TINU-156784 format. One record per residue: x, y, z negated of N, C-alpha, C in turn. Coordinates in steps of 0.1 Angstrom, whole numbers, padded with zeros to 4 digits, always signed. Example, Ala and Ser with C-alpha at 12.3 -4.5 7.8 and 13.67 -1.06 7.14 Angstrom:
BEGIN
+0132-0057-0078+0123-0045-0078+0132-0033-0078;+0128-0022-0071+0137-0011-0071+0129+0000-0079;
//
This chain:
BEGIN
+0234-0047+0162+0238-0036+0154+0226-0030+0148;+0225-0027+0135+0214-0021+0129+0213-0006+0133;+0200-0002+0134+0198+0012+0138+0198+0021+0126;+0202+0034+0128+0201+0044+0118+0187+0048+0116;+0182+0048+0104+0168+0053+0102+0168+0068+0099;+0160+0075+0107+0159+0089+0107+0145+0093+0103;+0143+0101+0093+0129+0104+0088+0127+0119+0088;+0115+0123+0093+0111+0137+0094+0097+0138+0089;+0095+0147+0079+0082+0151+0074+0077+0163+0080;+0064+0164+0082+0058+0175+0089+0046+0180+0080;+0048+0191+0073+0038+0195+0063+0025+0200+0071;+0014+0195+0066+0001+0198+0073-0005+0211+0068;+0002+0222+0072-0004+0235+0067-0003+0245+0079;-0014+0250+0083-0015+0259+0094-0014+0253+0108;-0015+0262+0118-0015+0258+0132-0001+0259+0138;+0004+0249+0145+0018+0249+0150+0020+0262+0159;+0032+0268+0158+0035+0280+0166+0048+0277+0174;+0051+0286+0183+0063+0284+0191+0076+0282+0183;+0077+0288+0171+0089+0286+0163+0089+0272+0158;+0078+0266+0155+0078+0251+0151+0082+0243+0163;+0077+0246+0175+0080+0238+0187+0095+0238+0190;+0101+0250+0191+0115+0251+0195+0124+0246+0183;+0121+0250+0171+0130+0246+0160+0128+0232+0154;+0117+0226+0156+0115+0213+0150+0109+0202+0160;+0098+0205+0166+0091+0195+0174+0099+0191+0186;+0103+0200+0194+0111+0197+0207+0124+0189+0204;+0132+0194+0195+0145+0187+0192+0142+0173+0185;+0132+0172+0177+0130+0159+0170+0125+0149+0180;+0116+0153+0189+0111+0143+0199+0123+0139+0208;+0131+0148+0212+0143+0144+0220+0152+0134+0212;+0154+0137+0199+0162+0128+0191+0156+0114+0189;+0142+0114+0190+0135+0101+0187+0138+0091+0199;+0143+0096+0210+0145+0087+0222+0159+0081+0221;+0167+0084+0211+0180+0077+0210+0179+0062+0207;+0187+0055+0214+0186+0040+0214+0190+0035+0200;+0199+0042+0193+0205+0037+0181+0198+0042+0169;+0186+0048+0171+0178+0053+0159+0165+0047+0158;+0160+0045+0145+0147+0041+0142+0140+0053+0135;+0131+0059+0142+0126+0072+0138+0112+0071+0130;+0111+0078+0120+0099+0079+0111+0094+0093+0111;+0082+0095+0116+0076+0109+0116+0063+0108+0108;+0061+0116+0097+0049+0115+0090+0043+0129+0087;+0030+0129+0086+0022+0141+0082+0022+0142+0067;+0029+0152+0062+0030+0153+0047+0018+0160+0041;+0007+0153+0041-0005+0159+0036-0006+0160+0021;+0001+0151+0014+0002+0152-0001+0009+0165-0004;+0020+0167+0003+0028+0179+0000+0020+0192+0002;+0012+0192+0012+0004+0204+0016-0005+0208+0004;-0010+0198-0004-0019+0201-0015-0013+0210-0026;+0000+0211-0026+0007+0220-0036+0003+0234-0034;+0001+0238-0021-0003+0252-0018-0017+0254-0013;-0021+0244-0004-0034+0246+0002-0044+0238-0005;-0055+0244-0010-0065+0237-0017-0079+0240-0011;-0079+0241+0002-0091+0242+0010-0092+0229+0018;-0101+0220+0014-0102+0207+0020-0104+0207+0035;-0113+0216+0040-0116+0217+0055-0103+0221+0062;-0096+0231+0056-0084+0236+0063-0073+0225+0063;-0072+0217+0052-0062+0206+0052-0065+0196+0063;-0078+0192+0064-0082+0183+0074-0080+0188+0088;-0083+0200+0091-0081+0206+0104-0067+0207+0107;-0059+0211+0098-0044+0213+0100-0038+0199+0104;-0042+0189+0096-0037+0175+0099-0040+0171+0113;-0052+0174+0118-0056+0171+0132-0048+0178+0142;-0046+0192+0139-0039+0200+0149-0025+0196+0150;-0018+0193+0139-0004+0190+0139-0002+0176+0145;-0010+0167+0142-0009+0154+0148-0011+0155+0163;-0021+0162+0168-0023+0164+0182-0011+0171+0189;-0005+0181+0182+0006+0188+0187+0018+0179+0190;+0021+0171+0180+0033+0162+0182+0030+0152+0193;+0018+0146+0193+0015+0137+0204+0015+0143+0218;+0009+0155+0218+0009+0163+0231+0023+0166+0236;+0032+0168+0227+0046+0172+0231+0055+0159+0234;+0049+0147+0233+0056+0136+0238+0060+0125+0228;+0056+0127+0215+0059+0117+0206+0051+0104+0209;+0059+0093+0210+0053+0080+0214+0051+0071+0202;+0039+0069+0197+0036+0061+0185+0039+0046+0187;+0042+0042+0199+0046+0028+0202+0061+0026+0200;+0068+0038+0200+0083+0037+0200+0089+0042+0187;+0080+0050+0179+0085+0055+0166+0074+0052+0156;+0077+0053+0143+0067+0052+0133+0061+0066+0131;+0048+0067+0133+0040+0079+0132+0028+0076+0123;+0028+0083+0111+0018+0080+0101+0015+0092+0092;+0004+0090+0085+0000+0100+0075+0005+0096+0061;+0011+0105+0054+0017+0102+0041+0006+0095+0032;-0006+0101+0032-0016+0096+0022-0022+0082+0026;-0018+0077+0038-0022+0063+0042-0012+0053+0037;-0002+0057+0030+0008+0048+0024+0008+0048+0009;-0001+0040+0002-0002+0041-0012+0010+0038-0020;+0019+0031-0013+0032+0027-0020+0040+0040-0023;+0038+0051-0015+0046+0063-0018+0043+0069-0031;+0030+0072-0035+0028+0077-0048+0032+0067-0059;+0031+0054-0057+0035+0044-0067+0051+0046-0069;+0058+0047-0058+0072+0049-0060+0076+0062-0066;+0067+0072-0064+0069+0085-0070+0069+0084-0085;+0060+0076-0090+0060+0074-0105+0072+0066-0110;+0076+0056-0103+0088+0048-0107+0100+0057-0107;+0101+0066-0097+0113+0076-0097+0111+0086-0108;+0099+0090-0111+0097+0100-0121+0102+0095-0134;+0102+0082-0137+0106+0076-0149+0121+0076-0150;+0128+0078-0140+0143+0079-0141+0149+0092-0137;+0140+0101-0132+0145+0115-0128+0148+0123-0140;+0159+0130-0140+0162+0139-0151+0155+0152-0150;+0148+0157-0160+0141+0169-0160+0151+0181-0158;+0163+0180-0163+0173+0190-0161+0175+0193-0146;+0176+0182-0138+0178+0183-0124+0166+0190-0117;+0154+0186-0121+0142+0192-0116+0141+0207-0119;+0146+0211-0131+0146+0225-0135+0154+0234-0126;+0163+0227-0118+0172+0235-0110+0167+0235-0095;+0156+0229-0092+0150+0229-0079+0147+0244-0074;+0151+0247-0062+0150+0261-0057+0136+0266-0058;+0125+0259-0054+0112+0264-0054+0107+0267-0068;+0110+0258-0078+0106+0260-0092+0114+0272-0098;+0127+0273-0095+0135+0284-0100+0130+0297-0095;+0126+0297-0082+0121+0310-0076+0108+0314-0083;+0099+0304-0086+0086+0307-0093+0089+0313-0107;+0098+0307-0114+0102+0311-0127+0108+0325-0127;+0117+0328-0117+0123+0341-0116+0113+0352-0113;+0103+0348-0104+0093+0358-0101+0084+0361-0113;+0081+0351-0121+0073+0353-0133+0081+0362-0143;+0094+0359-0145+0102+0367-0154+0102+0382-0149;+0104+0384-0136+0104+0397-0131+0091+0405-0133;+0080+0398-0134+0067+0404-0136+0063+0404-0151;+0072+0399-0160+0069+0399-0174+0060+0388-0178;+0058+0378-0170+0049+0367-0173+0057+0355-0180;+0049+0346-0185+0055+0333-0191+0062+0326-0179;+0073+0320-0182+0081+0313-0172+0073+0304-0163;+0063+0297-0169+0056+0287-0161+0042+0291-0157;+0039+0304-0158+0026+0309-0154+0023+0306-0139;+0012+0299-0137+0008+0296-0124+0016+0285-0117;+0025+0279-0124+0033+0268-0118+0026+0255-0121;+0023+0247-0111+0017+0234-0113+0027+0223-0114;+0023+0212-0120+0032+0201-0120+0035+0196-0106;+0026+0198-0097+0028+0194-0083+0041+0201-0077;+0042+0214-0080+0053+0222-0075+0066+0217-0082;+0065+0214-0095+0077+0210-0102+0081+0196-0098;+0072+0187-0095+0075+0174-0091+0077+0171-0076;+0076+0182-0068+0077+0181-0054+0089+0173-0050;+0101+0176-0056+0113+0168-0051+0112+0153-0054;+0105+0149-0064+0103+0135-0066+0095+0128-0055;+0084+0135-0052+0076+0130-0041+0083+0129-0028;+0091+0139-0025+0100+0139-0013+0110+0128-0013;+0115+0125-0025+0125+0114-0027+0118+0101-0024;+0106+0099-0028+0098+0087-0026+0095+0086-0011;+0092+0097-0004+0090+0096+0011+0102+0090+0018;+0114+0094+0013+0126+0090+0020+0131+0076+0015;+0130+0073+0002+0136+0061-0003+0127+0049+0000;+0114+0051+0001+0105+0039+0004+0109+0032+0016;+0115+0039+0026+0119+0033+0039+0134+0032+0040;+0141+0036+0030+0156+0035+0030+0161+0043+0042;+0156+0055+0044+0161+0064+0055+0175+0067+0053;+0183+0067+0064+0197+0070+0063+0200+0085+0065;+0192+0091+0074+0194+0106+0077+0180+0113+0077;+0181+0125+0072+0168+0133+0071+0172+0147+0077;+0167+0150+0089+0170+0163+0094+0163+0174+0086;+0170+0184+0081+0165+0195+0073+0172+0208+0076;+0166+0219+0072+0173+0231+0072+0182+0232+0059;+0191+0242+0059+0200+0243+0048+0193+0245+0034;+0181+0251+0035+0174+0253+0022+0168+0241+0017;+0168+0230+0024+0162+0217+0020+0173+0207+0016;+0186+0210+0018+0196+0201+0015+0196+0197+0000;+0192+0206-0009+0192+0202-0023+0182+0191-0026;+0171+0190-0018+0161+0180-0020+0167+0166-0016;+0175+0166-0006+0181+0153-0002+0191+0149-0013;+0199+0158-0018+0208+0155-0029+0201+0149-0041;+0189+0155-0044+0181+0150-0055+0176+0136-0052;+0172+0133-0040+0167+0120-0036+0179+0110-0038;+0191+0114-0034+0202+0105-0036+0205+0102-0051;+0203+0113-0059+0205+0111-0074+0195+0102-0080;+0182+0104-0076+0172+0095-0082+0174+0080-0077;+0177+0079-0065+0179+0065-0059+0191+0059-0066;+0202+0066-0068+0214+0061-0074+0211+0057-0089;+0204+0066-0095+0201+0063-0109+0192+0050-0111;+0182+0049-0102+0174+0037-0102+0182+0024-0100;+0191+0025-0090+0200+0014-0086+0208+0010-0099;+0213+0020-0105+0222+0018-0117+0215+0011-0129;+0203+0017-0131+0195+0012-0143+0191-0002-0141;+0187-0006-0129+0181-0019-0126+0191-0028-0119;+0204-0024-0118+0215-0033-0115+0215-0039-0101;+0209-0031-0091+0210-0037-0078+0209-0025-0068;+0214-0027-0056+0213-0016-0046+0199-0016-0039;+0189-0012-0046+0175-0012-0041+0174-0002-0030;+0181+0010-0031+0179+0021-0022+0192+0024-0015;+0191+0027-0002+0202+0033+0005+0202+0048+0002;+0213+0054+0001+0214+0068-0003+0214+0077+0010;+0203+0085+0011+0202+0093+0024+0212+0104+0025;+0214+0109+0037+0222+0120+0040+0214+0131+0047;+0216+0144+0044+0210+0155+0051+0216+0157+0064;+0208+0158+0075+0213+0161+0088+0209+0175+0091;+0219+0184+0090+0217+0199+0093+0222+0202+0106;+0214+0207+0115+0218+0211+0128+0217+0227+0129;+0229+0233+0128+0230+0247+0128+0227+0253+0142;+0226+0244+0152+0224+0249+0166+0209+0250+0169;+0201+0245+0160+0186+0246+0163+0182+0260+0163;+0175+0264+0173+0171+0278+0174+0161+0282+0164;+0163+0295+0159+0153+0301+0150+0147+0312+0158;+0134+0311+0162+0128+0321+0170+0123+0334+0163;+0125+0345+0169+0119+0357+0163+0104+0358+0166;+0097+0365+0157+0083+0366+0159+0079+0379+0166;+0067+0383+0166+0062+0395+0173+0069+0408+0169;+0073+0408+0156+0079+0420+0150+0094+0419+0150;+0100+0409+0155+0115+0408+0155+0120+0400+0144;+0112+0398+0133+0117+0390+0122+0115+0375+0125;+0120+0366+0117+0119+0352+0120+0104+0349+0121;+0100+0341+0131+0086+0337+0133+0082+0328+0122;+0072+0333+0115+0067+0326+0103+0053+0330+0099;+0045+0320+0095+0031+0323+0091+0031+0333+0079;+0042+0333+0071+0042+0342+0060+0043+0356+0064;+0049+0359+0076+0050+0373+0081+0038+0376+0090;+0029+0367+0093+0018+0369+0102+0023+0374+0116;+0034+0369+0121+0040+0374+0133+0042+0362+0144;+0034+0352+0142+0036+0340+0150+0028+0341+0164;+0033+0332+0173+0026+0330+0186+0022+0315+0185;+0009+0312+0183+0004+0298+0182+0008+0291+0195;+0011+0278+0194+0015+0271+0206+0005+0270+0217;-0007+0267+0213-0017+0263+0223-0029+0273+0225;-0026+0286+0222-0036+0296+0225-0039+0296+0240;-0050+0300+0245-0053+0301+0259-0043+0311+0266;-0041+0309+0279-0031+0316+0287-0033+0332+0285;-0045+0336+0286-0048+0350+0284-0044+0356+0271;-0046+0348+0260-0042+0351+0247-0027+0351+0246;-0020+0341+0252-0006+0341+0251+0000+0353+0258;-0005+0357+0269+0000+0369+0276-0002+0381+0268;-0013+0382+0261-0016+0394+0253-0007+0395+0241;-0004+0383+0235+0005+0383+0223+0020+0387+0228;+0024+0381+0239+0037+0385+0244+0038+0399+0247;+0028+0405+0253+0028+0419+0256+0029+0428+0243;+0025+0422+0232+0026+0430+0220+0039+0428+0212;+0049+0421+0218+0062+0420+0211+0069+0433+0210;+0074+0436+0198+0081+0449+0195+0093+0451+0203;+0094+0463+0210+0106+0466+0218+0110+0480+0214;+0122+0485+0219+0126+0499+0217+0120+0508+0227;+0124+0521+0227+0118+0531+0236+0125+0533+0249;+0135+0524+0252+0143+0527+0265+0134+0525+0277;+0135+0534+0286+0126+0535+0298+0131+0526+0309;+0123+0523+0319+0127+0515+0331+0139+0522+0338;+0148+0514+0342+0161+0519+0348+0172+0521+0338;+0168+0522+0325+0178+0524+0315+0183+0511+0310;+0197+0508+0310+0202+0496+0305+0197+0492+0291;+0195+0479+0289+0189+0474+0276+0199+0464+0270;+0199+0463+0257+0208+0454+0250+0201+0441+0248;+0207+0430+0250+0201+0417+0247+0203+0413+0232;+0213+0419+0226+0216+0416+0212+0204+0420+0203;+0199+0411+0195+0188+0413+0186+0175+0415+0193;+0174+0413+0206+0162+0415+0213+0153+0403+0211;+0141+0405+0205+0132+0393+0204+0128+0388+0218;+0126+0396+0227+0122+0392+0241+0133+0383+0247;+0146+0387+0245+0156+0379+0251+0158+0366+0244;+0157+0366+0231+0159+0354+0223+0148+0344+0226;+0136+0348+0228+0125+0340+0231+0127+0334+0245;+0131+0342+0254+0133+0337+0268+0144+0327+0268;+0155+0329+0261+0167+0320+0260+0163+0306+0255;+0153+0306+0246+0148+0293+0240+0141+0284+0250;+0136+0290+0261+0128+0282+0271+0135+0281+0285;+0146+0288+0286+0153+0289+0299+0166+0281+0300;+0170+0279+0312+0183+0272+0315+0194+0283+0313;+0206+0279+0312+0217+0288+0311+0218+0298+0322;+0216+0293+0334+0216+0301+0346+0205+0312+0346;+0193+0307+0342+0182+0317+0341+0184+0327+0330;+0190+0323+0319+0193+0332+0308+0203+0342+0312;+0213+0338+0320+0224+0348+0325+0217+0358+0334;+0208+0353+0343+0201+0363+0352+0192+0372+0344;+0186+0368+0334+0177+0377+0325+0186+0387+0318;+0198+0383+0313+0207+0392+0307+0212+0403+0317;+0214+0399+0329+0218+0408+0339+0207+0418+0342;+0194+0413+0342+0183+0422+0344+0182+0432+0333;+0185+0428+0321+0186+0438+0310+0196+0449+0313;+0208+0445+0317+0218+0454+0320+0215+0464+0331;+0207+0459+0341+0202+0467+0352+0191+0476+0349;+0185+0475+0337+0174+0484+0333+0160+0479+0336;+0158+0466+0336+0144+0460+0338+0135+0467+0328;+0122+0470+0333+0112+0476+0324+0108+0465+0314;+0103+0470+0302+0099+0461+0292+0086+0453+0297;+0078+0460+0305+0066+0453+0311+0070+0441+0319;+0080+0443+0328+0084+0432+0337+0091+0421+0329;+0099+0425+0319+0106+0415+0311+0096+0407+0303;+0085+0413+0298+0075+0405+0291+0067+0396+0301;+0065+0400+0313+0059+0392+0323+0067+0380+0326;+0080+0382+0328+0089+0370+0330+0089+0361+0319;+0089+0366+0306+0089+0358+0294+0076+0350+0294;+0065+0356+0297+0052+0349+0297+0052+0338+0307;+0057+0340+0319+0057+0330+0329+0066+0318+0325;+0077+0321+0319+0087+0311+0315+0081+0302+0304;+0075+0308+0294+0069+0300+0283+0056+0293+0288;+0048+0299+0296+0036+0293+0300+0039+0281+0309;+0049+0281+0317+0053+0270+0326+0056+0257+0317;+0062+0259+0306+0065+0247+0297+0053+0243+0289;+0045+0253+0284+0035+0250+0275+0022+0245+0281;+0019+0250+0294+0006+0246+0300+0003+0231+0301;+0012+0223+0305+0009+0208+0305+0007+0203+0291;+0015+0208+0282+0013+0204+0268+0000+0208+0262;-0004+0220+0266-0017+0226+0261-0029+0217+0267;-0028+0213+0279-0038+0204+0285-0039+0191+0277;-0028+0185+0274-0028+0172+0266-0033+0175+0252;-0029+0186+0246-0034+0189+0233-0049+0191+0232;-0054+0198+0242-0069+0200+0242-0076+0187+0244;-0071+0178+0252-0077+0165+0254-0077+0157+0241;-0066+0158+0234-0065+0150+0221-0074+0156+0211;-0075+0169+0210-0083+0176+0200-0098+0173+0202;-0101+0169+0214-0115+0166+0217-0119+0152+0213;-0108+0144+0209-0111+0130+0205-0104+0127+0191;-0108+0133+0181-0102+0132+0168-0102+0117+0163;-0112+0110+0167-0113+0096+0162-0101+0088+0168;-0096+0091+0180-0085+0084+0186-0072+0087+0178;-0071+0099+0174-0059+0103+0166-0059+0095+0152;-0071+0094+0147-0073+0087+0134-0068+0073+0136;-0072+0066+0147-0068+0053+0149-0053+0051+0150;-0047+0061+0157-0032+0061+0159-0025+0061+0145;-0030+0071+0137-0023+0073+0124-0025+0060+0115;-0038+0055+0115-0040+0044+0106-0033+0031+0111;-0032+0030+0124-0025+0018+0129-0010+0019+0126;-0004+0031+0127+0010+0033+0123+0012+0030+0109;+0004+0034+0100+0005+0032+0086+0004+0017+0082;-0006+0011+0089-0009-0004+0086+0004-0012+0090;+0009-0010+0101+0021-0017+0106+0033-0014+0097;+0034-0002+0093+0046+0002+0085+0045-0004+0071;+0033-0004+0066+0031-0010+0052+0035-0025+0053;+0030-0031+0063+0032-0046+0064+0047-0049+0065;+0054-0041+0073+0068-0044+0076+0077-0039+0065;+0074-0028+0059+0084-0022+0050+0078-0018+0036;+0068-0010+0035+0064-0004+0023+0059-0015+0013;+0050-0024+0017+0045-0034+0007+0055-0043+0002;+0064-0049+0010+0075-0058+0005+0084-0050-0004;+0087-0037+0000+0096-0029-0009+0091-0027-0022;+0078-0023-0023+0072-0019-0036+0071-0032-0045;+0068-0043-0038+0067-0056-0046+0081-0059-0052;+0091-0057-0045+0105-0060-0050+0108-0050-0062;+0104-0038-0060+0106-0028-0071+0098-0030-0083;+0086-0035-0082+0077-0038-0093+0084-0050-0101;+0089-0060-0094+0096-0071-0100+0108-0066-0108;+0115-0056-0101+0128-0051-0108+0125-0044-0121;+0114-0036-0122+0112-0029-0134+0104-0036-0144;+0099-0048-0141+0092-0057-0150+0077-0057-0149;+0071-0051-0139+0057-0051-0137+0054-0064-0129;+0054-0075-0137+0054-0088-0131+0042-0097-0135;+0039-0107-0128+0029-0117-0131+0033-0125-0144;+0025-0124-0154+0028-0130-0167+0029-0145-0166;+0022-0151-0157+0022-0165-0156+0035-0171-0152;+0044-0162-0147+0057-0167-0143+0067-0168-0154;+0064-0163-0166+0073-0164-0178+0075-0178-0182;+0087-0182-0183+0091-0195-0188+0092-0195-0203;+0082-0202-0210+0082-0202-0225+0091-0213-0230;+0102-0209-0236+0112-0219-0241+0107-0225-0255;+0109-0238-0256+0106-0244-0269+0116-0239-0280;+0111-0236-0292+0119-0231-0303+0128-0243-0308;+0141-0239-0309+0151-0249-0313+0157-0244-0326;+0156-0253-0337+0162-0249-0349+0177-0248-0348;+0183-0238-0354+0197-0237-0353+0202-0228-0342;+0193-0225-0332+0197-0217-0321+0199-0202-0326;+0208-0195-0320+0210-0181-0324+0197-0173-0320;+0193-0164-0329+0181-0156-0326+0186-0145-0317;+0180-0144-0304+0184-0135-0294+0182-0120-0299;+0171-0119-0307+0168-0105-0312+0179-0100-0321;+0187-0109-0327+0197-0105-0336+0210-0102-0329;+0211-0104-0316+0223-0102-0309+0225-0087-0304;+0237-0082-0304+0239-0068-0299+0237-0068-0284;+0234-0056-0279+0232-0054-0265+0239-0041-0260;+0246-0042-0249+0251-0030-0243+0241-0024-0234;+0239-0011-0235+0229-0004-0226+0236+0008-0219;+0235+0008-0205+0241+0018-0197+0230+0027-0192;+0234+0040-0190+0225+0050-0185+0232+0062-0180;+0225+0071-0173+0231+0083-0168+0223+0095-0174;+0231+0105-0179+0224+0117-0184+0223+0128-0174;+0216+0139-0178+0213+0150-0168+0226+0157-0164;+0237+0155-0172+0250+0161-0169+0257+0154-0157;+0251+0143-0152+0256+0136-0141+0266+0125-0145;+0270+0124-0158+0280+0114-0162+0273+0101-0167;+0280+0091-0168+0275+0078-0171+0279+0074-0186;+0270+0068-0193+0273+0065-0207+0269+0050-0210;+0273+0045-0221+0268+0033-0226+0268+0033-0242;+0260+0024-0247+0260+0023-0262+0258+0008-0265;+0263+0004-0277+0261-0009-0282+0251-0008-0293;+0240-0015-0292+0229-0015-0302+0226-0028-0307;+0221-0028-0319+0216-0041-0326+0202-0037-0331;+0192-0042-0324+0179-0038-0327+0177-0023-0324;+0173-0016-0334+0171-0001-0333+0184+0006-0337;+0194-0001-0342+0205+0006-0347+0216+0008-0337;+0222+0020-0335+0233+0022-0326+0246+0020-0333;+0253+0010-0328+0266+0006-0335+0277+0015-0329;+0276+0018-0316+0287+0024-0309+0282+0032-0298;+0287+0045-0296+0282+0054-0285+0294+0058-0277;+0294+0057-0264+0305+0061-0256+0305+0075-0253;+0317+0080-0248+0317+0094-0242+0313+0092-0228;+0313+0103-0220+0308+0102-0206+0319+0097-0197;+0315+0090-0186+0324+0085-0176+0319+0091-0162;+0329+0093-0154+0326+0099-0141+0318+0090-0131;+0319+0077-0133+0312+0068-0124+0307+0056-0132;+0296+0049-0127+0292+0037-0134+0302+0026-0134;+0311+0026-0124+0322+0016-0124+0331+0018-0136;+0335+0031-0139+0344+0033-0150+0337+0029-0163;+0324+0032-0164+0317+0028-0177+0317+0012-0178;+0315+0006-0166+0314-0009-0166+0327-0015-0170;+0338-0009-0165+0352-0014-0169+0354-0013-0183;+0350-0002-0189+0352+0000-0204+0344-0010-0212;+0331-0013-0207+0323-0023-0214+0330-0037-0214;+0335-0040-0202+0341-0053-0200+0353-0055-0210;+0361-0044-0212+0372-0045-0221+0368-0047-0235;+0356-0041-0239+0351-0043-0252+0345-0057-0254;+0339-0062-0243+0333-0076-0244+0344-0087-0246;+0356-0084-0241+0366-0094-0241+0377-0092-0252;+0374-0083-0261+0384-0080-0271+0378-0073-0283;+0386-0072-0294+0381-0065-0306+0381-0050-0303;+0375-0043-0312+0374-0028-0312+0389-0022-0312;+0391-0013-0304+0405-0007-0304+0404+0008-0309;+0415+0015-0309+0415+0028-0314+0413+0039-0304;+0407+0036-0293+0405+0046-0282+0396+0057-0286;+0397+0068-0279+0389+0080-0282+0376+0082-0273;+0373+0072-0265+0362+0074-0256+0349+0068-0261;+0348+0066-0274+0336+0063-0280+0336+0067-0295;+0324+0067-0301+0323+0070-0316+0314+0059-0322;+0316+0056-0334+0308+0047-0342+0295+0053-0345;+0284+0045-0346+0271+0050-0350+0272+0055-0365;+0262+0062-0369+0261+0067-0382+0261+0056-0393;+0270+0057-0402+0271+0047-0413+0277+0033-0408;+0282+0032-0396+0287+0019-0391+0302+0019-0393;+0307+0007-0396+0321+0005-0398+0327-0003-0386;+0340-0002-0384+0346-0009-0373+0345-0024-0376;+0345-0029-0388+0343-0043-0391+0329-0048-0386;+0319-0039-0388+0306-0043-0383+0306-0044-0368;+0312-0035-0361+0312-0035-0347+0320-0048-0342;+0331-0051-0348+0339-0062-0344+0331-0075-0346;+0323-0076-0357+0315-0087-0360+0304-0089-0349;+0298-0077-0345+0288-0077-0335+0294-0082-0321;+0306-0077-0318+0313-0081-0306+0316-0096-0306;+0320-0101-0317+0323-0116-0318+0310-0123-0316;+0299-0119-0321+0286-0125-0320+0282-0125-0305;+0284-0114-0299+0281-0112-0284+0288-0122-0276;+0302-0123-0278+0310-0132-0271+0306-0147-0273;+0303-0150-0286+0299-0164-0289+0286-0167-0282;+0277-0158-0281+0264-0161-0275+0266-0163-0260;+0275-0155-0254+0278-0157-0239+0284-0171-0237;+0293-0175-0245+0300-0188-0244+0289-0199-0245;+0281-0197-0255+0270-0207-0258+0261-0208-0246;+0258-0197-0240+0249-0197-0229+0255-0203-0216;+0268-0201-0214+0275-0207-0202+0277-0222-0204;+0277-0227-0216+0279-0241-0219+0266-0249-0217;+0255-0242-0217+0242-0249-0216+0239-0254-0201;
//
């Protein structure tokens, strides 16, 4: 039985914090151990360049995040672990997808729309400060996914749109080039994944400067936990667990039995100092062995480099290089020596003079076709809900004369007699070809 391909991208920006560990690293590594999954984990360093343009910081972050995942138990012998920039087929596929991606769809991407809305609110030009990298981010993300025909991509709800766009670009490419080159990915949203509060009670995020870095020294970890915002209730006074950053952090690292006991301690009036000490001990017990492995890995960056390059080399040989070769063949980027030059035969029908049906998809999501003779459009269809519906309509025209249906219009200055003559020529050419 074939395995489900699950792909996770890890943006190389900043130092991993406890929110990253609980919300992404820990559940992803647990999922990677499933026997029915083939897991892909990559450091999205190309993506990081959209915001981070400090070379030393990008390099350092890549090292820290790779070391964090390895320290937490990711096994590069059992999963694909690689750096995005080590797979040159990804940017090549990005261009192939760019050539079929609808700009209208990209206009609706959340990050781009948010930038435009911010500019408008500030009275700026819509695209002030907006790079092409930000605008094209969804196409690069689609290439990350489609190059390996990933079936599932674990994402938060804010990223579901990008998976839908990847499906659209893949489906459009498949339709244009007439074959199922790409599997269409699905977003895997886990609403049970914990979202940790930070030092101030808001979601733990680098944007809020309220994070607890994963691998700070024990003394620093204790100091950060001591600084978590609490209310003014005194020792002996019952305390509520609801909305308590202390309680939510403890719950993320404790068993159900331990969590219930901590909740009872809140009801019994535990002091905030004692509660913070218990939280420190609980987090430190889980993080200490990981910290030791992390520090050992950080001391040997060359070994991490070998792991990443080895993962990319094996992945390219097995998947990426054969895939891009097939796609280059599909779009016509081919070896010219393979062209079969046919001898000219007097009396043969001139192929350039034959009409051609062309199918395509517009930004409105509907499928269209047109009948053209050289540069002249003889017939233009209305929109169809699916490529199959459009194909059925083309087939009906190929096998009969023009009818009086309303799902197409004639080209400018074109008569129905001309279209009928073109259809007859098309059918005759097909018969002649099948007889050879």
